[in-house]
C-alpha positions as CSV (number, residue, x, y, z in Angstrom):
1,M,-66.7,-277.5,-4.2
2,G,-63.5,-276.0,-5.6
3,L,-60.2,-275.0,-4.2
4,S,-56.9,-273.0,-4.6
5,A,-53.7,-273.5,-2.7
6,A,-50.6,-273.2,-5.1
7,A,-49.7,-271.6,-8.2
8,P,-51.3,-273.0,-10.8
9,L,-48.6,-275.6,-13.1
10,W,-51.3,-277.3,-14.8
11,G,-52.1,-276.9,-18.3
12,P,-54.5,-278.7,-20.7
13,P,-55.9,-281.6,-19.1
14,G,-54.2,-284.8,-17.6
15,L,-50.6,-282.5,-17.5
16,L,-48.9,-281.6,-14.4
17,L,-46.1,-279.2,-15.8
18,A,-45.7,-277.1,-19.5
19,I,-41.7,-278.6,-19.9
20,A,-39.8,-277.4,-23.2
21,L,-36.8,-278.1,-24.5
22,H,-34.6,-275.4,-23.4
23,P,-31.9,-273.5,-24.8
24,A,-27.8,-273.8,-24.0
25,L,-27.7,-270.9,-21.4
26,S,-25.3,-270.8,-18.4
27,V,-25.2,-273.3,-16.6
28,P,-26.4,-272.8,-13.1
29,P,-25.6,-274.8,-9.9
30,R,-26.8,-278.3,-10.4
31,R,-29.0,-280.5,-7.5
32,D,-29.2,-284.1,-7.8
33,Y,-32.4,-283.3,-6.6
34,C,-35.5,-280.6,-6.4
35,V,-38.7,-280.9,-5.0
36,L,-41.8,-278.4,-5.8
37,G,-43.6,-277.9,-2.6
38,A,-43.1,-277.7,1.2
39,G,-46.5,-279.3,2.2
40,P,-46.7,-283.2,4.1
41,A,-45.1,-284.5,0.5
42,G,-42.4,-282.4,-0.3
43,L,-41.0,-282.8,3.5
44,Q,-41.3,-286.2,3.7
45,M,-39.3,-286.9,0.9
46,A,-37.0,-284.0,2.5
47,Y,-36.3,-286.0,5.1
48,F,-35.1,-289.4,3.3
49,L,-33.0,-287.2,0.9
50,Q,-31.6,-286.2,4.3
51,R,-31.5,-289.4,6.1
52,A,-29.8,-290.5,3.0
53,G,-27.5,-288.1,2.1
54,R,-28.1,-286.4,-0.6
55,D,-28.2,-282.8,-2.7
56,Y,-31.6,-282.0,-2.6
57,E,-33.3,-278.9,-2.4
58,V,-37.3,-277.9,-1.3
59,F,-39.2,-274.8,-3.2
60,E,-42.3,-273.1,-0.8
61,R,-44.1,-270.5,-2.2
62,A,-45.5,-269.3,1.1
63,P,-43.3,-268.1,4.2
64,R,-43.4,-271.9,5.6
65,P,-44.5,-275.4,5.4
66,G,-48.2,-276.4,5.0
67,S,-49.5,-273.6,3.4
68,F,-52.1,-275.5,2.3
69,F,-53.8,-275.7,5.7
70,T,-53.2,-271.8,6.8
71,R,-56.7,-271.8,4.3
72,Y,-58.1,-274.9,4.0
73,P,-60.0,-276.9,5.4
74,R,-62.1,-273.6,5.3
75,H,-64.0,-274.1,8.8
76,R,-60.6,-275.3,10.2
77,K,-61.2,-278.9,11.2
78,L,-59.7,-281.6,10.3
79,I,-60.8,-285.2,10.4
80,S,-57.8,-286.9,9.2
81,I,-57.7,-289.2,13.3
82,N,-55.9,-288.6,15.4
83,K,-56.5,-291.6,17.9
84,R,-53.2,-291.3,20.8
85,Y,-54.5,-294.4,22.0
86,T,-55.1,-297.8,20.3
87,G,-54.9,-299.8,23.6
88,K,-51.0,-301.3,22.2
89,A,-47.5,-300.0,22.9
90,N,-46.6,-301.1,18.9
91,A,-45.0,-298.1,17.3
92,E,-46.2,-299.1,13.8
93,F,-49.6,-300.7,14.9
94,N,-50.3,-297.1,16.0
95,L,-49.7,-295.9,13.1
96,R,-52.2,-297.5,11.6
97,H,-54.3,-294.8,13.3
98,D,-52.2,-292.7,13.3
99,W,-53.1,-290.3,9.7
100,N,-51.6,-287.0,10.3
101,S,-47.8,-288.5,11.1
102,L,-45.1,-288.2,8.5
103,L,-42.5,-290.6,9.2
104,S,-38.9,-289.9,11.0
105,H,-36.9,-291.3,13.6
106,D,-37.1,-288.7,16.0
107,R,-40.3,-290.1,18.4
108,R,-41.0,-286.6,19.5
109,L,-42.6,-285.1,15.9
110,L,-45.6,-287.7,16.7
111,F,-48.6,-285.8,15.9
112,R,-50.5,-286.8,18.9
113,H,-47.8,-284.6,20.7
114,Y,-49.2,-281.4,18.8
115,S,-53.3,-282.4,19.8
116,R,-55.4,-284.5,21.5
117,A,-58.3,-283.8,19.1
118,Y,-59.3,-286.7,17.6
119,F,-60.1,-284.2,14.8
120,P,-57.8,-281.6,15.1
121,D,-57.5,-278.6,14.2
122,A,-55.8,-277.3,10.7
123,R,-53.4,-275.2,13.0
124,D,-51.9,-277.8,14.6
125,M,-51.4,-279.5,11.5
126,V,-49.7,-276.1,10.2
127,R,-47.5,-275.8,13.3
128,Y,-46.9,-279.5,13.6
129,L,-45.1,-279.1,9.7
130,G,-43.2,-276.2,10.4
131,D,-41.6,-278.2,13.4
132,F,-40.8,-281.0,11.5
133,A,-39.1,-278.8,9.0
134,D,-37.0,-276.9,11.8
135,T,-36.8,-279.8,13.9
136,L,-34.9,-282.3,11.6
137,G,-33.1,-279.3,10.0
138,L,-34.4,-280.0,6.1
139,R,-33.1,-277.3,3.2
140,V,-36.3,-275.4,2.0
141,Q,-36.4,-272.3,0.6
142,Y,-39.3,-270.2,1.4
143,N,-41.1,-267.7,-0.7
144,T,-39.7,-269.2,-4.0
145,T,-42.2,-269.9,-6.4
146,I,-41.1,-271.4,-9.3
147,A,-42.8,-270.0,-12.1
148,H,-41.2,-272.1,-15.2
149,V,-39.7,-275.5,-16.0
150,T,-38.2,-276.5,-19.1
151,L,-35.7,-279.6,-20.0
152,D,-32.2,-279.0,-20.8
153,K,-31.4,-282.4,-23.0
154,D,-27.9,-283.5,-21.7
155,R,-26.1,-287.3,-22.2
156,R,-24.6,-286.9,-19.7
157,A,-27.4,-286.4,-17.3
158,W,-29.3,-289.2,-15.2
159,N,-32.6,-289.2,-17.2
160,G,-30.8,-287.8,-20.0
161,H,-31.3,-284.0,-19.5
162,Y,-31.6,-281.5,-17.2
163,F,-35.0,-279.6,-15.1
164,I,-34.0,-275.8,-15.6
165,L,-36.7,-274.3,-13.0
166,T,-37.1,-270.3,-13.1
167,D,-37.9,-268.5,-9.9
168,Q,-40.4,-265.3,-9.7
169,K,-37.2,-263.7,-8.7
170,G,-35.7,-264.7,-12.1
171,Q,-33.4,-266.8,-10.6
172,V,-32.6,-269.9,-11.9
173,H,-32.1,-273.8,-10.3
174,Q,-31.2,-277.1,-12.3
175,C,-31.8,-281.2,-10.8
176,S,-31.8,-283.8,-12.3
177,V,-34.8,-285.2,-10.6
178,L,-37.8,-283.0,-10.2
179,L,-40.3,-284.2,-7.4
180,V,-43.5,-282.6,-7.8
181,A,-45.5,-281.7,-3.9
182,T,-47.6,-278.6,-4.2
183,G,-50.7,-280.6,-4.2
184,L,-53.9,-279.9,-6.1
185,S,-54.6,-276.6,-7.5
186,V,-57.3,-276.7,-10.4
187,P,-60.4,-275.9,-8.5
188,N,-64.0,-277.6,-9.3
189,Q,-65.4,-275.7,-12.7
190,V,-68.7,-276.0,-13.2
191,D,-69.9,-274.9,-16.8
192,F,-73.9,-274.5,-16.8
193,P,-76.1,-270.8,-18.1
194,G,-75.5,-268.8,-15.2
195,S,-72.7,-270.4,-13.5
196,E,-70.7,-267.7,-13.8
197,N,-72.9,-266.7,-10.3
198,V,-71.7,-270.0,-8.6
199,E,-69.2,-269.0,-5.4
200,G,-66.8,-271.8,-5.1
201,Y,-66.5,-273.1,-1.5
202,E,-62.5,-271.7,-2.6
203,S,-64.4,-268.4,-2.1
204,V,-67.4,-268.6,-0.2
205,S,-68.0,-266.7,3.1
206,I,-67.7,-268.4,6.6
207,D,-69.6,-266.3,8.1
208,P,-72.4,-267.3,9.2
209,E,-73.6,-264.1,9.9
210,D,-74.0,-263.7,6.5
211,F,-76.5,-266.6,6.0
212,I,-78.9,-265.4,8.2
213,G,-82.4,-266.1,6.6
214,Q,-81.7,-267.3,2.9
215,N,-82.6,-270.1,1.0
216,V,-79.3,-272.1,0.2
217,L,-78.6,-274.2,-2.8
218,I,-74.8,-276.2,-2.1
219,L,-74.2,-278.1,-5.5
220,G,-72.3,-280.9,-4.3
221,R,-72.7,-283.9,-1.5
222,G,-69.1,-284.4,-0.5
223,N,-67.0,-283.0,2.1
224,S,-66.5,-279.8,1.9
225,A,-70.4,-279.2,0.5
226,F,-71.5,-281.0,4.1
227,E,-68.6,-278.6,5.6
228,T,-70.4,-275.7,4.6
229,A,-73.7,-276.5,5.2
230,E,-73.0,-277.8,9.1
231,N,-72.0,-274.2,9.9
232,I,-74.5,-271.9,8.5
233,L,-77.0,-274.7,8.9
234,G,-78.6,-273.1,12.5
235,V,-79.4,-269.8,10.6
236,T,-80.8,-270.5,7.3
237,N,-84.4,-270.8,5.9
238,F,-83.3,-274.1,4.1
239,I,-80.4,-275.6,2.3
240,H,-80.8,-277.7,-0.7
241,M,-78.4,-280.2,-1.9
242,L,-78.0,-281.1,-5.4
243,S,-75.6,-283.3,-6.9
244,R,-75.2,-285.8,-9.8
245,S,-74.4,-289.5,-7.7
246,R,-76.5,-290.2,-4.4
247,V,-74.2,-289.1,-1.5
248,R,-71.5,-291.8,-0.9
249,L,-70.7,-292.5,2.7
250,S,-67.2,-293.5,3.8
251,W,-68.2,-295.9,5.9
252,A,-70.2,-298.0,3.2
253,T,-68.0,-297.4,0.8
254,H,-64.2,-297.6,2.8
255,Y,-62.6,-295.0,0.8
256,V,-61.4,-292.8,2.7
257,G,-62.1,-289.4,0.2
258,D,-65.8,-290.6,0.5
259,L,-68.1,-288.1,2.8
260,R,-67.1,-288.7,6.8
261,S,-67.4,-285.5,8.5
262,L,-66.3,-281.6,8.1
263,R,-63.9,-283.5,5.4
264,L,-61.8,-280.9,2.6
265,N,-63.2,-282.4,-0.4
266,S,-61.1,-282.6,-3.4
267,G,-63.9,-283.6,-5.7
268,N,-64.3,-286.3,-8.4
269,A,-62.5,-284.4,-11.2
270,F,-60.4,-287.3,-12.2
271,G,-58.9,-286.1,-15.8
272,K,-58.7,-282.6,-14.9
273,K,-57.1,-282.3,-10.8
274,Y,-54.7,-285.7,-11.4
275,P,-51.8,-286.1,-13.7
276,L,-51.3,-289.5,-16.0
277,I,-48.0,-290.7,-14.2
278,R,-47.1,-294.8,-13.5
279,A,-47.5,-296.7,-11.0
280,S,-43.8,-295.7,-9.7
281,Y,-45.2,-292.5,-9.5
282,E,-42.9,-291.4,-12.7
283,S,-44.3,-289.0,-15.1
284,K,-44.9,-290.9,-18.6
285,G,-44.1,-287.9,-20.0
286,S,-40.5,-286.8,-18.9
287,R,-38.0,-289.5,-17.1
288,G,-36.7,-288.4,-14.2
289,L,-39.9,-286.4,-13.1
290,F,-42.3,-287.7,-9.9
291,I,-45.3,-286.7,-8.4
292,L,-45.4,-287.2,-5.0
293,G,-48.6,-286.4,-2.5
294,T,-52.1,-286.0,-3.0
295,A,-51.3,-285.1,-6.9
296,S,-50.6,-288.8,-7.1
297,H,-53.6,-289.9,-6.4
298,S,-54.3,-291.1,-10.1
299,V,-52.5,-294.7,-9.3
300,D,-54.9,-295.6,-6.6
301,Y,-57.8,-293.1,-6.8
302,R,-61.3,-294.1,-5.2
303,K,-59.8,-297.2,-4.5
304,S,-56.3,-297.0,-1.3
305,A,-55.8,-294.2,0.8
306,G,-52.3,-292.7,-1.1
307,G,-54.6,-289.0,-2.2
308,F,-53.8,-288.1,1.9
309,I,-50.9,-288.1,4.6
310,H,-51.5,-291.6,6.1
311,G,-51.2,-293.1,2.5
312,F,-49.0,-291.0,0.6
313,R,-46.3,-290.6,3.5
314,Y,-45.6,-294.6,2.3
315,T,-45.7,-294.3,-1.3
316,V,-42.9,-291.1,-1.0
317,R,-40.4,-293.7,0.9
318,A,-41.4,-296.3,-1.8
319,V,-40.1,-293.4,-4.8
320,H,-36.8,-292.9,-2.6
321,R,-36.2,-296.0,-2.4
322,L,-37.0,-296.2,-6.3
323,L,-34.3,-293.4,-6.6
324,E,-31.4,-295.0,-4.3
325,H,-31.3,-298.1,-6.7
326,R,-31.5,-296.2,-9.9
327,H,-29.8,-293.7,-9.4
328,H,-27.3,-294.6,-6.2
329,S,-27.1,-298.4,-6.8
330,V,-28.6,-298.3,-3.1
331,A,-30.8,-301.9,-3.1
332,W,-34.0,-301.9,-1.7
333,P,-33.7,-302.7,2.2
334,A,-34.2,-306.6,3.0
335,T,-34.2,-308.6,5.5
336,E,-32.7,-312.1,5.2
337,L,-33.4,-314.5,7.4
338,P,-34.0,-318.7,7.6
339,I,-36.6,-320.3,6.6
340,T,-38.0,-321.2,9.5
341,Q,-39.0,-317.7,10.4
342,L,-41.1,-317.3,7.3
343,T,-44.7,-318.4,8.3
344,S,-43.9,-315.8,11.8
345,S,-42.6,-312.8,9.4
346,I,-45.8,-312.8,7.5
347,V,-47.7,-313.0,10.8
348,R,-46.4,-310.0,12.3
349,R,-46.5,-307.5,9.4
350,V,-49.5,-308.7,8.5
351,N,-50.8,-307.7,12.4
352,E,-48.1,-304.8,12.7
353,A,-47.4,-303.4,9.5
354,S,-49.3,-299.7,8.6
355,G,-48.1,-299.1,4.8
356,L,-49.4,-302.4,3.9
357,Y,-53.1,-301.9,6.1
358,Q,-53.1,-298.0,4.7
359,M,-51.6,-298.4,1.1
360,F,-53.9,-301.7,0.3
361,G,-54.3,-303.3,-3.3
362,V,-51.2,-300.9,-4.0
363,L,-48.0,-301.4,-1.9
364,A,-47.8,-305.3,-1.1
365,D,-44.7,-307.2,1.0
366,V,-42.4,-309.4,-1.8
367,I,-40.7,-312.3,-0.1
368,L,-37.4,-313.9,-2.2
369,L,-37.1,-317.1,-1.9
370,K,-32.8,-318.0,-2.2
371,E,-31.9,-321.3,-3.7
372,N,-33.0,-324.5,-2.3
373,A,-35.7,-322.4,-0.3
374,M,-33.4,-322.5,3.0
375,A,-33.8,-319.0,3.8
376,F,-35.5,-315.9,2.4
377,E,-35.1,-311.8,1.5
378,Y,-37.9,-309.7,2.9
379,L,-39.1,-306.9,1.4
380,E,-41.9,-304.3,2.8
381,E,-44.2,-301.9,1.2
382,F,-43.1,-302.3,-2.9
383,P,-45.4,-301.0,-5.5
384,I,-47.8,-303.5,-6.8
385,Q,-48.1,-302.9,-10.3
386,M,-44.4,-302.9,-10.9
387,L,-44.0,-306.5,-10.1
388,A,-42.8,-307.4,-13.2
389,Q,-39.3,-304.9,-13.0
390,L,-39.3,-306.0,-9.8
391,E,-35.4,-307.1,-10.4
392,T,-34.6,-304.1,-12.0
393,L,-35.7,-301.5,-9.7
394,T,-34.7,-303.1,-6.7
395,G,-31.1,-304.6,-7.4
396,R,-32.9,-308.1,-5.7
397,K,-33.0,-311.1,-7.1
398,A,-36.4,-313.2,-7.8
399,R,-34.9,-316.9,-9.4
400,H,-36.1,-318.9,-6.9
401,G,-39.7,-318.0,-6.5
402,L,-41.6,-315.9,-4.2
403,F,-44.5,-314.8,-2.4
404,V,-46.2,-311.3,-2.3
405,I,-48.2,-310.6,0.9
406,N,-51.7,-308.2,-0.4
407,M,-53.9,-306.5,1.9
408,E,-57.6,-306.9,-0.7
409,Y,-61.0,-306.8,0.5
410,G,-63.8,-308.4,-1.1
411,R,-64.7,-307.8,-5.0
412,N,-68.4,-306.5,-3.9
413,F,-67.1,-304.3,-0.5
414,S,-67.6,-301.1,-2.1
415,G,-70.8,-298.9,-2.6
416,P,-73.7,-296.9,-1.3
417,D,-76.0,-300.0,-1.3
418,K,-72.8,-302.5,0.0
419,D,-72.7,-303.9,3.4
420,V,-69.1,-305.2,4.1
421,F,-70.3,-307.2,6.8
422,F,-73.2,-309.3,4.9
423,D,-74.2,-312.5,6.8
424,D,-72.9,-315.2,4.5
425,R,-69.6,-314.0,4.5
426,S,-66.8,-315.8,5.3
427,V,-65.9,-314.8,9.2
428,G,-64.3,-318.4,10.6
429,H,-64.4,-321.7,7.9
430,T,-60.3,-321.4,6.9
431,E,-61.7,-323.3,3.9
432,D,-64.4,-320.8,2.8
433,A,-61.9,-317.7,3.3
434,W,-62.2,-316.9,-0.5
435,Q,-65.1,-315.7,0.1
436,S,-63.1,-312.6,3.4
437,N,-65.3,-309.5,2.0
438,F,-63.6,-307.1,4.9
439,L,-60.1,-306.4,4.7
440,H,-57.8,-309.4,4.6
441,P,-54.4,-310.4,4.3
442,V,-54.3,-312.4,0.8
443,I,-50.5,-314.6,0.0
444,Y,-49.8,-314.7,-3.8
445,Y,-46.9,-317.9,-4.2
446,Y,-45.2,-317.4,-7.7
447,R,-42.6,-319.8,-9.1
448,Y,-41.1,-317.3,-11.6
449,L,-41.3,-313.3,-11.5
450,P,-44.6,-312.4,-13.7
451,T,-43.8,-311.0,-16.7
452,E,-45.0,-307.4,-17.7
453,Q,-47.7,-308.9,-20.2
454,E,-48.9,-311.0,-17.9
455,V,-49.5,-308.1,-15.0
456,R,-51.5,-306.0,-17.9
457,F,-53.2,-309.0,-18.9
458,R,-54.4,-310.3,-15.8
459,P,-57.4,-311.4,-15.1
460,A,-60.3,-308.7,-14.7
461,H,-60.8,-307.3,-10.9
462,W,-57.0,-309.4,-9.9
463,P,-54.3,-307.2,-8.7
464,L,-52.1,-309.8,-10.1
465,P,-51.5,-312.3,-12.6
466,R,-52.7,-315.7,-11.5
467,P,-50.5,-317.5,-9.4
468,T,-49.1,-320.3,-9.1
469,A,-51.0,-320.8,-5.8
470,I,-53.0,-318.3,-3.5
471,H,-53.7,-317.8,0.2
472,H,-56.8,-316.0,2.1
473,I,-55.8,-315.5,5.5
474,V,-59.7,-315.3,7.3
475,E,-60.7,-311.8,7.7
476,D,-61.6,-310.4,11.3
477,F,-63.5,-308.0,12.3
478,L,-60.6,-306.5,14.6
479,T,-58.1,-307.2,11.8
480,D,-56.2,-309.4,14.5
481,W,-54.4,-312.6,12.8
482,T,-52.9,-314.2,15.4
483,A,-55.4,-317.2,15.9
484,P,-53.6,-320.7,16.1
485,I,-55.6,-323.1,14.3
486,G,-57.8,-320.1,12.8
487,H,-54.3,-318.2,11.1
488,I,-51.6,-319.5,11.8
489,L,-52.5,-322.9,11.1
490,P,-53.3,-322.5,7.9
491,L,-51.2,-320.2,7.1
492,R,-48.0,-322.4,7.7
493,R,-49.5,-325.6,6.0
494,F,-50.0,-323.1,2.9
495,L,-46.3,-321.7,2.5
496,E,-45.3,-325.6,2.9
497,N,-47.1,-327.1,0.5
498,C,-45.3,-324.2,-1.7
499,L,-42.1,-325.3,-0.8
500,D,-42.6,-328.9,-0.3
501,T,-40.9,-328.2,2.9
502,D,-41.8,-329.0,7.1
503,L,-41.9,-325.4,8.9
504,R,-42.6,-326.8,12.1
505,S,-39.5,-326.2,15.5
506,F,-39.1,-329.1,17.0
507,Y,-37.1,-330.3,20.1
508,A,-33.8,-331.8,19.5
509,E,-34.7,-335.4,20.1
510,S,-37.6,-334.8,17.2
511,C,-34.3,-334.2,15.0
512,F,-32.6,-337.0,15.8
513,L,-35.8,-339.0,14.9
514,F,-36.5,-337.6,11.5
515,A,-32.9,-338.5,10.7
516,L,-33.3,-342.0,11.0
517,T,-36.6,-342.1,9.5
518,R,-36.7,-339.2,6.9
519,Q,-35.2,-339.1,3.9
520,K,-35.3,-334.6,4.2
521,L,-35.1,-332.8,7.1
522,P,-37.3,-330.4,7.9
523,P,-35.0,-326.3,7.9
524,F,-35.2,-326.4,11.5
525,C,-33.3,-328.6,12.5
526,Q,-31.0,-328.7,9.1
527,Q,-30.3,-324.9,10.6
528,G,-29.7,-326.1,13.9
529,Y,-26.9,-328.4,13.2
530,L,-24.9,-325.7,10.9
531,R,-24.7,-323.4,14.1
532,M,-23.1,-326.6,15.8
533,Q,-26.2,-327.6,18.3
534,G,-25.8,-331.0,19.3
535,L,-28.9,-333.0,21.1
536,V,-30.1,-333.0,24.6
537,S,-28.8,-335.8,26.4
538,T,-32.2,-337.5,27.8
539,E,-32.6,-341.2,28.2
540,S,-35.2,-341.2,25.6
541,L,-32.5,-340.3,23.1
542,R,-29.9,-342.7,24.5
543,Q,-32.4,-345.3,24.1
544,H,-33.1,-344.2,20.6
545,R,-28.9,-344.1,20.0
546,V,-28.9,-347.1,21.1
547,E,-31.5,-349.1,19.6
548,S,-30.0,-347.8,16.2
549,R,-27.0,-349.4,17.3
550,L,-25.1,-345.4,17.3
551,L,-23.9,-345.9,20.9
552,R,-23.8,-349.3,23.6
553,D,-26.1,-350.4,25.3
554,D,-23.0,-350.0,28.9
555,A,-21.7,-346.7,27.7
556,P,-22.6,-344.2,30.7
557,M,-25.0,-341.5,30.3
558,G,-23.0,-338.7,29.9
559,R,-21.1,-340.1,26.9
560,D,-23.2,-337.8,23.6
561,L,-22.2,-339.0,20.0
562,E,-20.6,-335.3,20.6
563,D,-18.9,-333.5,23.7
564,S,-21.2,-331.8,25.6
565,S,-18.8,-329.5,26.7
566,Q,-17.5,-328.3,24.0
567,H,-20.7,-327.0,22.4
568,P,-22.9,-324.9,25.0
569,G,-25.5,-324.9,22.9
570,D,-25.9,-328.8,23.4
571,Q,-29.0,-328.0,25.9
572,E,-31.1,-325.7,23.7
573,L,-33.5,-325.5,21.5
574,L,-32.6,-326.2,17.4
575,G,-32.9,-322.9,16.0
576,A,-33.7,-319.3,17.6
577,P,-36.8,-319.5,20.5
578,L,-39.5,-316.7,20.1
579,A,-39.6,-314.1,22.3
580,P,-41.2,-313.7,25.2
581,G,-45.2,-312.3,24.4
582,P,-48.5,-313.2,23.6
583,L,-47.8,-313.0,19.6
584,A,-45.3,-315.0,20.2
585,Q,-47.2,-317.4,22.4
586,S,-49.5,-318.1,19.2
587,L,-46.8,-318.8,16.8
588,D,-45.4,-321.1,18.9
589,S,-45.9,-324.2,17.0
590,N,-42.9,-326.6,18.3
591,K,-45.9,-329.1,19.6
592,E,-46.1,-331.4,17.1
593,E,-50.3,-331.9,17.0
594,L,-50.0,-328.1,14.6
């Protein structure tokens, strides 16, 4: 069944906008960014642009945001889940189970405050998007339909040209970057003798009384087809549903676009519906033209969640970060931490992060090692297929090796006759973790940043080129990877083998013993001394010093190699302790038996 929700901007299949060279005109006011559409993706981009203080404008054909949801789904119930209770207070984790909220700093703008229903009403989405735009003061021109888009070449422009937009009133707008968030506007077209008599999903009656006592044939067995069938099931003689393929249930395929329950389905016309774009979401034909939201699903069609709010809210953020570096010299956000926090940083992200979880296989975390592997930079949710261009796109350097953290299913996880939980998969044996079939974290280690050729010609079914080393964290039915022995210990040992160092935390006395017996101190001990932390004055440590002839046997107990009164940190562990809590207890590797 088809749909039509926005002004038709499609031309031939695979093209989003018909763009032609434009002759010199009287120069209209120039904006840095123009956003077409005030649906979820357009508003999400507007939020990021506004927070960054950028010059932008959103153009919306309707009098209010989210006009798509004023009509679709036709029977008004969404099945983008609104799970209000997860048993956890972590806001980032809870977004894994909130498929409707947009990202913002305002905790009032979470969809859980707009509906208590697990499957909300579409009217709640319209109300939510209106409040999102108004509360944040986003700049939107309503009742403005962009009817024509052309290019005006100019060497001074960021991308070598400006985009010239003409609205329905003939007013001209000019911008350096065009961000298209109009959604999908082409209904599914059927072509067979008599197809002119078929009524599409976008126009069929939603009143069951119109189908009383009728025999109904529905072409298609997707979400919109079943939505329609359920609505008229109680009044018809019989309903027959016909399609070219068997029913694909979301629980079996693990693709959110397949059949769930009462969900609007955009159909399978990939070539006609989705524009051809790069993994960076930029058009392959026009530099500076980016596709956001549902139409950007061509990057991960039938693979991940990029065609839905809970997926594209993160891909929109990734596009914004790319633009911030390209046009404003703002490097991709990164957190620099000492190498001793490497294991805990990875464990925290795979257990909490929503973007990494929802956009599995598309957005991945990247860890860039610093010189001598004593520290690292942590970059979140980078487009995985753009890895070879990471330095150019982010402003970060990958000179000393890197880790990539990706979420993956097994190779045969999806299909109507597949069972992701087949009985002989790996669920408890870490040495067989690579056979895990359910969603689980995979860590790739590269000594050098892969080249574009290596990314392009990677092995079949591999999301990335062959790494120097790879580690699968064994799957967990509840996606909880905090088991000290089953998850954390194998991960730490893998990281240590890659870095040829010891990532454990030690007490000061242990560090002293390392200094006497090992040529290479663990980073934890080195960093402790750099922070001017001394050694705990214990009888055991005093005896070690005496035996090492660093202290006279008759020296008083209170005399250390350094005056503890001058170093308040002497009575502390070397290194920053973990914050209290269950996860911190699981990550505590001070015990040398680990």
